[in-house]
N, C-alpha and C positions, 0 to 999 in steps of 0.2 A: 503493499500499499504506499509504504514510504517511499518507493524508487518511484512509482506512478507519479506520485506529487511532485517528485524533484523533476521528472521528465518533463510533467505539464509546465512547470515553473520554466523549465530552462528553453521552451519552444514556444515561449510565448515575447509579445512585446508590446509597446504602447503605440496607440493611434498617431502618437505623432512622426513616426517614419512613413508610415502609410501616407498621412497627409503630406509630407514632404513630397514623396514620389507623385502622388497627384498633381502637386503645384508642379514640378518639374515636366511632368507630359502636357500640362496645359498652357505654361510658358513656352516650351520650347516647339511643340507641335500643334496647340491648339485645343479646343475644348471639345471638338468633335473625334480626335482621335483619342482623347481620354474616353469618351462615351463609349467608341467601342471597344477600348482596348479592357473597360471593364466590363462589358456585356461576353466578351470574348474569355475573362479571366473567371467571370460569373463570381464577381464581388460587389458589396455595396457602394452608393455614390460617396458617401460622406462616412468618416471616422471621426470617433470622441479623441480628444487628446489625451485624456485621463482614463482612458477606457482601454482594457489588456485584449488584445488579438494575437491569434496563431500567427506561429511562423509561416505557416502555408499561405496565408493569403499575401504576404510579399513574394515569396519565392514565384508563386503565381502570377503577380503581375509581373515580374520581371522575365519571367518566360515569355511569357506572350508578347512583352513589349520588343523583345528581342526579335522574335519573330515576325512582329508587325512592322517593326522600324527595317528591320535585317540588319542587326547590329549585334556583332558579339557580346557576348554577356561580360565580358572584362571591361570591355570599351563602356558599356551603359551604366557597369558599377561604377567605374572612374567617374562618368559626368554626374552620377547622382553622388558620389563623394564631394565631388566640390560644390554643386549646388546647395548639397546638406549643408556644407559650412555657412553658405550667404542665408539660406534659410534660417539656421541657428542665430545669426545674427539678427535679421529681421524680428525673429522671435524676442527679442530682448535679453539674448545671453552675449552681446556683443562686449560689454566690458568684463563680464566675468571670463571671457576667455582670454580678453587682452593681458588681465593682469596674472595669468595662469605662470609666465616665465619669461625673465627678459632676453632668450634667445630659442631658438628652436629646440633646443637638447633641453632646457629646462620647462620648456609648454611639454614636449613630449613625457618627460619623468613626472610631472604631476596630473599627468590624463588620468590616472586611477583616481588620486586624489580628486579629482572634481567627480567622478563617477560615484565616489563614496558617498559626496556631499549630496548629490542628485538622488541617491537612493533613499535619502531621507524623505522626500517627498514622493519619489517614485519607487514605492517599496516592492513592487514586483520587478523592476528594472533587472535585465539580466547582462549587465554591460561586460565586452571584451576587458581585456588585461594587457599591459604595453611593459615591455622593458627596454631600454636605452642603454647603448654602449659607446665609448669613444672608439676611434681608431687613431692611429699614430699619424696615420696619414691627413687627419682631418675631415674622414669620412664618419659616417654614424650607421650604428647598425641598430635596426628597431627589430624586436620581437613581439608578434602580435599572437596572442592566445583567445581562442574563441571557440565555446562550444557550437557555434553555428558554421557550418562548412559552405564553402563556394563564395564568401562573401568578403575575403580578404582584399579582393581589386578596389573594393572602398575607401580603403587607409590611404592609397597613394593619391586619391583625389582631395581626400580632406587635410594630408598633411603640404600638398601643394600647393592648395589654396590657402592654408594658414602663412607656409613661409613667404610667398607673393604679397599677402597682405599684412601680415603683422612687420614680419622681418626683412621686407624688399629684396626678397634672393627668392632665385629659381633653382630646383632640385630636381634629379633624376633620381627615380625610386625604382629598385627592378628586384624580384625576389632570387635570393639565392641558396634559400632551403626553405623546404614545405614537407613536415612531418605531421603524425599523428602522436601526440603522447598519453599515455594513459595515466591519469590523475584520478582524484578521491571522487571525482563525480560522473567518472567513464573517461571516454577517449576527448581529448581537446585536440583541436587544429593549432599546430605551431607553425606559424610563416615568419622568416626572417627576410626583413628588407635591407639592401644596402643603399642608404642614403648620399649622394653625390651632388657637390654644388654644379652649375653648369654655367662654368668660366674658367679663364685659363690659369688666373693667379692663385697659386696655392695659397699663399699667407692672407688673401683676401678671403678665398675658400673658409678657411679655419677660423678668421675673423667673425664671417656672417653666419657660422653655425654655434658660434661660441662666446662671443661678444654679447654682454649685454645690448639691447636696442631700447634706442631711447622713443620709440615709435607709442610704446604702451603707457609708459608713465613720463610726462614731461616734466621738465624744470617748472616751478612755479618762481613768481617773480622775486620774494624774498629769499631765495635759493641763489637766483642770479644777483641779487643786490650783496649778499653775503660773499659770494666769490669775489666781486669785486671790490670789497671792504678789505677782506681778510685772505688774498689771494693764498699765503703759505698754509694756512690752516685748511684750506679747501682741500690743497694738494694732498696734506697730511692725512685728511679724511680719506681721500680715494685710494689710498696707499696702506688701508688699515690693517693690521696684523692683531689677533686677541694675544693677552696676557694670562696664563693660567696662574693659580694659587700652587704653592709647595705641596701643602695638604689640603685635605678637603674638610673644609670647616663646616661640618653638618654631621651630626652623630645621627644613627642607625633610626632612632626612636622617632627622631622630627621627621627623616626622609620618610618612613613607613606612613607616618600620619599626614604628611605634606601631599604625598601622591598615594592614596588609599587603595588605588587600583592595580597599582603596577605588580609586575612579576619578573623574577630574574631566573635563568633556567640555563644549563650549559649545553654542550654539544649532544651530550645522551638524552636530553630533553630533561634531565634530573631537575628538581624545582630546588633553587637553592634561599631565594627571599620573597616576600610578597607584601603585598600594603594590608592595612588593619581592614579595611571595609571587606575588601574581596575574601579576606580570611573568616570573616564571620557571615559570609555568605556562603563560601565553600572552606567548611571547616578542614576537610582532608587537608588542607594545604599547609594547616600548622604543624604536621609532621616531618614535611618537607623529607619525605622518604619516598614519594612517588614521582611518576613524571607527568609532563605537562598535558600528552595524549592522553592520559587516563582521565582529567577531569574536564577538558575541552574537545572541540573539536572545531578545523577552522570552517569558515563559511565563505570568507572571502579573502585572499583570491584562492580559488578553489584548486588548491595545490595538496601532496600529502603531507602529511603532520612529519616535517624532517626538517633535521638544520638544513641542508643543502637547497631544499626547494624555497625556504625560507629566505635565506640569502638571495638568489635569484629575483625575489619580489622584495628587497630589502626595503624600496622606495616605496610600496604599496602600502595603505593601510591595512591591517588585516583585523579582521572581524573574527572573535572566538566565541561559541558557545557552549556554555556550562552543560553539560550530560545530566539526563535525570535521574541515572540510577545513582549517581553519587552524591545528589543532593537531601537535604535533609527532609523528613517528612512533611513540614510546614511549604515547603515547595513542591511536593507534589500534584498538588492541584493548581500551580503557578505556572507563567508561561518562562521557559528558560531565558536564562540572563545572556544577555548577548553585551562584548566587550569588543569597542574600538579605538585602535590605537597604533601606535608605529614602532617597530621592531629597530632595536638599535645595537648593533654587535660592537661589543668590548675587546680587541682583539688580547689587550693585555691578560685579562682576566677569560679569555678563551668564554666568553659568557653572551647571552643574549639580555638586554634589556627590553621587555613591553611595558610601553608606559602608555595606559589606557583608559578608557572612559566609558560608563555605562552605555549603553546604546540606546537612549529612547526618544521617541519622535515626539510624544505628546506627553500632557499632564494624566491622560488616561493611561497609558502604559505606565508612567509611573506607580498610579495607584494599583494597577495590577501587579505588578511588581511588590507591593506592600514595601515601598519603598519612598523617601522623602529628599526634597532638594537638600537639607541638612546632611545626606549621605553624603553627598559631591563636596568636594573641596571647594572653598570661596572661590580659588582663583581660575577654577575649573570652566571654560566660555560654556559646558555643557547646560549649564543653568541655564546662559541666558538662551541657548540654544532651543531647547525644550519649551521656553516660553514662545519664543518669536516662530518657532515651526507650529506650536498649536494655532497661533494666529494664521500662519501660511496654509496649514491643511485647511482651515474654517475656508480662507479665500479659495483653495482649490477647488473644494467642493460647491463653492457657490459658481464658480467658473464652470465646474462639471455642470451643474443644473442648468445654467443660462445655457452651457453649451446643448443641453439634451432638448430644452425647452425650444431653442433655436432650430433644431432640427427637426422637432415635432411640428411646429410652426410653418417649416419648409415642406413638410410633407402634406399639411393640412393646407395650405396653399396650392400645392400641387392637386392635390384631391380636388379641391373647390374649383381650379380651372378648369378640370376634367368633366366635372358636373356642369360648370357653365357651359364649356361648348357642346355639352348634350343639349342642354336647355337649348342654345342658340340653334343648333340643328334640328331641334323638333321645332321650333319656331319657324326658320327657314323653310320647312317642309311643309307650311300651314300657310304660310305669307310669304310674299316676294320681300327678297332681303331688304330692299331701300324701303319696303312698306312698313315691314316688321322694326327697322331700326327708327324710323321716327315715331312708332307707337312706343318703343321703349323709352324713347327721350320725351314722351308726354305731348308731343306735337299732333295736330289737327293732319290728318291725310286727305290731301284733295285729290279728286276724281278725274282723270285725264281722258281724253277722248283720242282713239287710235284710227286714222285715216284707212289703214289695211292691216287686218290680221286673218288666219285662215284659222277654224273653229273645226273640231272633230267631237262627234257624238259616236258611242257605242252602246249596245245592249246585247242580253243575251236571248237567245231564238227560245221561244215556248220557257221563259224562265217561270211564268206564273204556274205551267205546270208541273214544272221540277219542283218548286217549294209546295207544290200540295201533296205530292207524293213521297218528300224526304224530310228526314230529321232537320232540325234548324241547326244543327253542328255541321250537319254535312254541307249545308248550302255556303255557311259561313268558311268552312274549309275549301270549297271550290272557290267562292270569290278571293278567298287570302291567295290562293295559289295562281288565279288568274291576274290579280291587280299587282301582285308581286313583280309578273314578268313584266306586267304594263309600265309599271313604274321602273323598271330597269332601262326599260327602251326609251322613256322620257330623258334621261342620262344620257343615253346614245346619242339622241337627235337634236339634245337643249331645247327641248319643248317645255310650256307649263303646264303642269297638272292643277286644273281649276278645281274639279271636286266629284265625286262619285255618291250618287244617291241609289241605292238598291246596286242594281244591275249594269246603269247606266254610267259611263266613265265619257269625262269632258276633256278636254286637251285644247290649249290655244298656241298659234306660233305667232309671234312678232309682239307678244304681251307677254310680261312689262316692259320687257328687253327689245327695242326694235331692231330687227333683222330682214333683211331684201330676201333671203331665201326660205323664210316661213313657210310657203307654200309646201315646197320640195319638203323639208321636215317634216312637215304632219302629215305629208304623202308617205314618204318612207318610214314614217312612225305607225300610219294605218296598215302598210304592207307586212310590218313586223309584226302588228297586233292579229292579223289573221293567222299568221305563223305560231306565233306563239299560243294563240288558242288553242290549236290541234293538240298542244300536251297538257292541255286540262280535261279531265273525265269527267263525263256527265254522269253523276250518281245514281241516275234511274237506269239510263240504258249502258252506262259500262263504254260508251263510246266517247269520242271528243265532242267538246260543246261545239255549237256555232253561233257565231257572234254577226249581227249587223252593223254597218260602220257608216257615218256619214258625215261629207266635208263640203265646208262653204267658206269662202272668203268675204271680206267688207269691213266696213267701219265700227266699232263697237265703243262705249263708255264703260271706263273699267274704274272701279274705286273699293275702298272698304266700306261694310256696312256693319252695324252691329257694335256694342259696347264689349258684350260678353259673347265670348267665343268669336270676336269679329271676323269677316270672311271677305278673301276678295273675289270680288263679282263680276261679271260681264252681261252688261245690258245693249239690247239693240235688235234690230230686225235681222243682224246677220247671225245673232244667237237662235232665233226661231227659225230660221230657215236651215241652219244646218243640224236641229233638231228634226224637223221635216225630212230631209235628206236620210237621216239612219232610221225614221218610224216608216219612211217610203221605200226601203231599199231591201234588199233580198240576203236569205242566209248566205255566209260565207263570201258577201260581195261589198266592195266598197262603191258607195253609191258617192258621186258629187255633181254640183252643180256649174253652171255653164262657167261663173266668174273661177273656178277652181282648174277648170278645162281650158280655158284661155293661159292662165297662168302654169301650166304645165305643158303645154303643147310647145312641141319644138325642144324638149329637155329631156328626152331619152327615154318619156314612158310612154306605156304602151295603154291607151284606152278604148272604150267600145261604144258606141251612142247608143245609148237606150230610146231615145227618140223623145217626145212629147208625152209624158202624164200629166194626171190630176194630182195637185199636191193641196190638202185639206188647208185652206185658208189662204192659197198662194194663187188657185187657178192652175192653168197649164204650164209646166216649165220642162225646158229641155235639159236633160240630166245623161250623166254618161256613168261607166263602170269604170274604176281604175282597175288594171291587172297587174303590173309588173314595170319594174325601172329596170332597163336596158342596160345601165351603164354599172350597175355594181352587183355584188354578189347576195347571196342572200346572207351568209355570213357576215358581211360588212353592214347588212340593214339589221342585223341582230346584237351589232356590236360583239361580236364573238371574236378571239384572235384564235384560227384556225393554221396550225403546222403543215397540212398537206397541200403542197403546190399547185396540184391539179385540183382542190377545190379553190385555192386563190384565184385561178385565171377562168375557170368556170362560170359562165354568164349566163345569164335567166332568159336567154334568145331563141329558146324553142317558140314558136307558132302555133296558134291553132289550141293554145289550154288557157281554161281561165284559172282562177285563184284556187279552186277545190283541185285541178290536176296538177298545177304548181306545188300545192301542200304533200300532195301523194308524193311528189318527186323528193320533197324536202324530206320526207321522214323515212326515206330510203338512202338518204346518205350514208357517210363513213360512221363506224360507231365512236371514231373520235368528236367527230362534230356533235352527235348525239347526245356525248355524256358531257360536252361542253355547253349544250342548250338545255339542259333538264338541270345542271347545277346553276341556282341563282348569285350562288356566290364566284362563279367563275371570274376570270379577270374580264375587264369591263375597258371597251375598247369604242370610244366616242367616234363616228361619223364624220369624215371632213368636208366640210363646206366650203364654198367661195367667199363666204363674208363670214363675218363677225359683231358682234355685240355693238351698235354704235353709241348707247348710251346706256349708262347703269341704271335710269329711272326715267319713265315717259314724263315729258311736258306737262304743266298743270296749271289750272288758271281757273280762280274762284269766281261763280257768278251768283246771280238770285237763282235759288230752284226753282225749278220748272212745276207746273201742275198737275199731275197725274198723266206725265207722260210717260212715267216709268210704270210698268204694269206687270204683275207677275200673274202665271196660272198655274194650276196645280199639275205635277207631272202627268197625271192620266191625260191631261191634254195634250202632253206632247208638245207643248209650248212655254216660251220664256217670256221675260219682260222685252218691251221694246221701246226704243225710242222713236221709232216712224211706222208710218201707217202701213199696213199689209198692203193697201192699195198702190202707193209710190213704189215700194218695192217691186211688186210685182210689174207695173207698168216700166221699172227699170230693167228689170230681167227679160221683158218682151221686147223691149228695144234691143238690148244686146243680142238676143237670138235671131232679130232678124238679119238675114244675109245682106240685103242692099246696105241698111245702115251700117254695119260692121264693116264694110268695104269702104264707103267712102268716109267715114268717120271714125275717126281713133277711139277705139272704147275708153271707158273710165277706168278700167282695169290697168291699162299701160300706164298709167301716172302713179305706179305703185312707189317708185323711187323717191318720191316727194312727202313729205310732211305737211298737210296743210294745218293750220291751229284753227280750230272753229271753237263753237261755244262748248265751254264744260260744266258741269254739275257738282254742287259740292253733297255726298252723299253722309251727312250728318244731320 
């Protein structure tokens, strides 16, 4: 169990590292690269500074970054090391780093001390250890020890950035040895770096690495004045050499009381001397007949407990923990005491002095060990450190809470934005975008007249009989299946769905966005409806349903009516006539008026003349049937992405077949095409037209409301509101159908490219 806990601690790190890696990717390669890297590595987007994460997250990010950026791991880790140094400076550690040493040697020599200090705040931190040696030629050897394998290339990046920034030097670091050493806590990676300055002057080389730098601590004003007034004294201070007394002027009792937690032991780890307080806590030390490793274990650095390993890390802070089995009964339920201090080798006595203090991070830990501030020597800074760290831990906890709240707000904001987008999409599905935006802003939406548009109506043949013989859920399922296919076609041809009433489906082209190709768009949409309807099953017969489709082109008035559940409605005789085309049509036929026929003539559409028929409320009208579009394929009309080259060039050019025979041929297409058509979620390919929307919203003008010109009739009468009398509309259509007048006079339908501003009506 203990080994598992130790392994878990060794394989964790704080979110500060991952945050730095994220910042590096965003700064150097952009936020899109980070989003892609995060998705590939399958990690979260944000990391808490004071939260512990597993090393697997960091290694996964590094591995995926190397693949994505096509970089070797050593190169990426070196760049990360350089950036990590700058990131630490920006995070508030600049002054702390500058005061570690006066030259590069002293800086690296005190890195372990820095990690020891940071461990007071970052209790779970598993930092590497460093040991630096001087060579006779002015170069340095840096020994790097770490429980994590494969991250040694970060070190040259960090040390190189430190040398350049703090000491104005350029160095070269190369690996001269790399082994694995078995220590107390398991295998540790031991890498030896050779540090060489990059210039020719060897004397200058030695000075740059070992001479005190003036950059970290600059001379103050009074120091400059003092050196000018007393130059001899200032020179003497620079060449200072200590003077030692002949005899030590302190007795043993005073020494043991002044340093209550010190321990002296020899090369065999035999305890020779101990402070008074540590004797009280560990009574076995009073016998002075045991070895130090019988009472303590080394927690940091993670080395074996022998004199050789201790001498290797003589400049590191050593943390010793008492063993529970040798502690008195009063300590059995308490946390074990940890000591942190310095190892000092005394060559004349061949003994090691461990000058230590209790490692306590807060007042709470002081109470848990049943200790008091009076147990610590008055000169020991541990007293102040406990009080100051207590405040810092409280600040860190507050900062951590704020960071978590910030992350929660970020997720809530992101979720709110997603919900807002869903709401807007739902609103835009019910109303035109510009109308919906005006309503959201609390503005009044003015009605607008459109000089030309094309309106389509469709309904299901024998729908009343189907309803009488089926369950309601079957009717709903049939209509939903059909409307989903029709709705998909509106996106393919960019036409506006006005409304559905029962089995009736109403679509308009050219409203609310003006476009010159509105007739072609609605015509292609109608052809797609006939094809799509063949994929919807009649619940009574089990055969495909049949629909009637009617089209008519002309002017309309469009506006929003109502305050609760407002609807964008169309009014005018054009709506009436389009409804008549549908109600007087035939099953699986597209019934079009003369105005639609003129608009589609000479544009690649095959149409069949039906002749004059009697239309309810309109008199006799010349009408036609739209059969097919000769210039595009069925797949293009349906908005399908077909991979079969033969299908992409196959045109609907076979003559002598009506819509029904064409649909039979469609059902016999390749299996791939049928699978695409049956799946409503297949990729949608919008059909290309020669024009594009000319305005985001129609022009509008408010006028005085008209009296009872807008009339509405129930759906059973198959008519809609009209702004024009039926007589005038009939006369206009009769004139257009007369051959002599259409030859001698340009019909009004040819004026489609112009938008004429006429009277408007405010529908509120």
